[in-house]
N, C-alpha and C positions, 0 to 999 in steps of 0.2 A: 051395723057398718055407718062411718059418717062421708059424705061424699059433698064433692062438687062439680061444676059442670066450667070444662075449658076448652080452650081451642086449640085444634092443631092443624095444619096442613087446611084442608078445605070443609073440615066438619068440626062438629061439637062433640063431646064425650062427657060421661058424668064418669069419674075417679074419686076411689076412694083416699082418707086422709089420715095419718093416725088419730086415735082417738086423746092422747094425753101428751102429745109435744111435736111440734111441727119439724124439731129436729130429727125427731126418729127419720131412718132412711125410708125409700120406697117398700125393701122386703118387710115391712114390719106390717103393714096393714095386712087384710084377709085377702084384698084384689093386687096384684104387683101393676103397678104400673113407674115406669122410671123417663120422667122427661132428658134425662141425659140419652135416651136411646132413639131422638127425635131423627137428629144425624141418620142414625142407621137408618131408620125407615122411610126420611128424605130419598136417600139412594135406593133404598127395594123399591121406593114407587116409581121412580125414576129408570130403573134398571129392568123392573116388571112391564111398564107401558113401553120402554124401547124394543125387548123382546116380542112383544107380541106384535107392534108396528111394523119391524124388520120381518116378521114370519108372512105379512098382509092377513092378516085374519082379525074378523071382528071381535072387540076386546070382550062383547056379551058370548060370544061362542067358549070362551076358556073360563074352566073350574081352575077356583084359586082357593087352596086349603091353609088356613093357620093354624094347625093343631095341637097348639100352647096359646090360646089366644090372649090369657085374663080379660084386662078388660074391652079386649077386642080390639084396641084403637089400628092395628096394623093391616087386619081384613077389613075395617070400616072404610078407611084411610082409601084402602086400594078398589072396592065398588065403586064409593064415591067418583074416586079422582081418576081412576082407569078404566071402570065398567065391567069387571070380570063378576062373574057368578062367585060368589067366598061362602065358602063354610068356614063358619068360625066355632071354633071347639076347647071347652078346657074341660077336666075332671072336678075342680073345685066346684060345690056348687052355688059358691058366692061371685065367684066370677060367671058362673053360667048365667045365673040370674041377671048379671050386672051387663052381659053383653046384649041378653036379649031388650035391656033397657036403652042401652046404647043403637041397637039395628034401629027401636020405636024412635028414638029423638032423631036420627039422621034420615027416616023417612027408607028405610032403606030393606024393610018387607019383602019385596019383589026381587034384589038381586042376592040379598044375605039369606042364609041359611042357619042357627046354630043346632049345636050338641052338647052333650053333656056325659063324653066317655074317655075310657081313656086311648090315651096318642095312640099307643101300637096298635089296639083293637082294632081303633080309626083304620087308621092305615093299611094293616092286615085285611078290612072289609071290604073298601071301597077304591076307586082311584082316580085321581085328579092330573089337570094336565100340568097345573103347579103347586108344589107342598112347600110351605116355610115352615121351616123346624129350629124353632126359637127356643130353645126350654131353658131353666133357670141352672145354668151347671153345665154340664157335658150331653152333647148330643148323642154318643157312643150308643146308651140303649136302645134308639132310635131309628138307627141308620140301616137298618136289613127294611124294617118295614118302611120308611121313608122311600127305599129303593125298590122295594113291589110295588107300593101305591103311584112315586112319579112317573110322568109319560112324557114331561115335556123340559121342566126347568125344575131345579131342586134346588132350593138358597137354605142354608145352615149358618147357626149361629153358634158358637162355642166360648163359653165364658171360663172356661175348666184351662185359662193357659198354664198355669204350674204346670199340670200336667204333660201337657201339650209340648211345651219348650223344654223341657227336663229337671224343673227346679223340684218336682216331686216325681221321680226316676220311674218309682215304681207304680205309682198309679197310674202316669201313663203307659205304661207296659202294660198294664191289665184293663185300662178302657182301651187302646188305640191297637193291642196286638203290634206294636210296633216299640225300637229303643230310640227313645229323645235324645239329645243332649244338651245342655244348657251352656252353647256357646256365645258370641257376642252375637251373634245373628239367631239367637233364641226365638225371636220373633217369626222370622221366617221359615222358621225350622217347625215349631208349632203348626204354622197354618200349612206347610207339606204332609207333614203327619196326618191332621187334617182331612186333605184333598184324599190323602193315599187308603186312609180307610175308608171313605167314602166310594172312592173305585172302585175297592174292592166287594164293596157291599153289593154296588150298582153290577159289577162283573158276574158276580153268583147270579143275576137274573137277567144274562145275557143284554147290558146295556154298557154305551161304552159311554164319555161322558168328552163335552168340550167346555174346557172352563174359562170361563167368559170375565170376573172379575172376582180380585183376592183382595180383601185389606184388614189388617191387624189395625186397630183403633181403638185409643184407653184401652180397657179390660176385657177385651172381645177380638175373635176373628169372625170374618164374616164370607163367603164365599157361594158365588153363583155359579150353578154346572147346567148345562144345556145337554138333554139328555138323547142319546143317539143307540135305537133299538138295534139289535142285532148281535150275533156271535162273533162276525168282522170288526165292528167296532169294539167290541169287549175286549176282544183278542188286541188290537191294539192301543187300547187303554191302558191294558196291563202291563204293555211293553214300556210303557212311559213310567215304573217302579222300579223302583232300585235302592241304593245307600251312598249315606256322604261318610267320607272317612276324613279324619279332621285332625290335625294336630295342634294339641293346648300351650306346646311351647312356642313356637315360632308364627302360629298363624296359619301353615300352610293347609287347604283343603281341594281335594275332588272328590270324584262321584262315580258311579259304576251303575248300570242300567241291569235289572235282573232282580230277581227273588233268592236266587243262590248264587252271586259272583262270588269270585275267589278275588279277596281285597287285602292289600298291602299291610303289613304290620309295623311296618317302618318308615319315618318320614323321610323323604328322599331330600330334604335340606337341611333338618338338621339330627338325624337318625335317632330322633326319639321315638317313643312306641305313637303309634294313632289309634284312635279311637272310631268308631262306625256306629253310625245312625241310621235305622231304617228297620223292615222299608216305608217309605216315602215316596212320594210323587215327585219326579223330577221332571216333568215337563212344563210347559208353559202355564203360566199363574194369571196370565190376563192377556186377553184380544181385545189390542188395540182400537178397531174400529168399532167394537163396541163400546170400550170407552166411551169413543166420540159420541155414540149413540147418546150415552146417560148423560154426558154434559149438554146435549143440544137439548134433552129433554128436563136437565135439572134449570139451563137459562131460560127456557120457555116459563117454568113452574115459579122458579123463586119465592121456596118454600121458607122456611125461619132460619132454617139449617144451612141453607143452598149453597153460601160463598164457602163456609167448609169442606161441605159434601165437594164442590167441584176441585178444591184444592189437593183433597184426597184424590178424587177421580183420575184427575192429570196429571199425578204422580203417579198414578198406577198404569196411566197410557204411558208412558214414555219412558218405563222402567225396560231395561235389558232383560231379555230372556235366558237368565243366567242362574242356575242354582245357587244359592250363598250371597250375603255380599258381605265387604269389610268396612269396620268399625275406624275411621280415618285417627280418633282417639285411643282406640287401644292399639293399633300400630306406632302413631309416633311415641305412646308411653314404651313401647315395647323397646323403641332405637334410640332415646331421649333424643326426639329432634322437636319441636314446637310445632302444631298445627296451624297451619296456616288457612286461608280461604279454600273453604271444600270443592267451590266451584272453579278455581285456579288448577287444582290438584286433577278436576275431570278434564279440563281443557288440556294440561298436560298430557294427561296419559292417550287424550287423542291426536294431539301433535307427536309422540309419540309411535302412533300406529294401531293403538289398542283402542276396543270400542270402552264408553263409559257411559255411566248416567246416574242420576239422583235414584234412591229407592223411597218410597214412602215410610218403610220400616221402622228408619230412621233419622233423626236430623243430621246425625254426624257419619252415615252410611252411602256407601255409594257402589255399584257394580261395574266389576271390568272383568275382560278377557286376560289380563295381565296375570302372570300368577305374584305370589306372594314378596320374592325376589325382587321380581321389576319394580313391583311396585315400592319398595323399601329403597331401592334406589334412585327412584324418583324422589320420594321424601326426603332425601340427603341433600339430592340435590336443589329441590327447593327451600331446604332451609338454608344451605348454601347463601344463596339469592338472595335471601331475606337478609342475613348476617352481611351482603359486602352493601346492601342498599343503605344500612344503615349509619 
């Protein structure tokens, strides 16, 4: 295995590189390291540091487990930059050997320990304050053990966005015990399916959640869940589960809470058939106050992807707490008008008495409490105003 030493954040790391060609993807090496995920790791460091600081506890008293560590980069950065006690685990022998080498390289023997176990076995055997579940693919097979092990904060990455978003429908149903729909807001659909699966797994362990941050970036979804122990919080969490129903003809959508609600079958606007998605999470997916904490941490740390990370978290902070978003271009194409400035659309919605905001899920997306017919009316009015000014 060929390796080289790189720097990321405040640490150095020995990573593998492909033997034959530098053009090969990171997954072609025996131990996975993806430089594109530095953004994800920068946000993680800021989020965990902010979580610990908000709890007013000594970071050295907090146990953090990266249960699929690969090169060990995330856990090593956590130990070095935040100061937590870290468990770095991987089932792959080459990864395990590299983790140990990287711990020594950064002189973190006193704060980092390594293990060579199946991730599910480790999480069923031991408990940790913070568990980071970042598999290569779906986290679904690990949600139950993660729910058992996690005591304070559960961080999850899912890269299987096609099953989550409804593009691979049957796979999504099998993995997450939910029906996703491939709508224009499919990225948020995937995030809510993932959150719903995690919430149900934790509720089985009498644990509730407070969703602190959710972001869908590039090829993955990332969520941060504060754990609230007890039967009552678990019951409250389950009350946030429900279904979204959607009309693919006109764009109407709405939602109902509950695991067995009575859903309408006909669109109230165009009388076409409605399709439903769920069960999924209908509660808040961002905590604005916590997003502000992350932004403060990122401002202090100023790592490699800091500016991009701050932009994402700022968008998340300002998003309306409304399930689903509308895509301006989809709506304009439907009614055959030209899309203007999305900021102008949002301000016009606000002037008309509605709530409205941008969303991090899409550059052409927006959230509002206006229904689709009211949005169409405003889009027509804006189109006429642009034509009058030509």
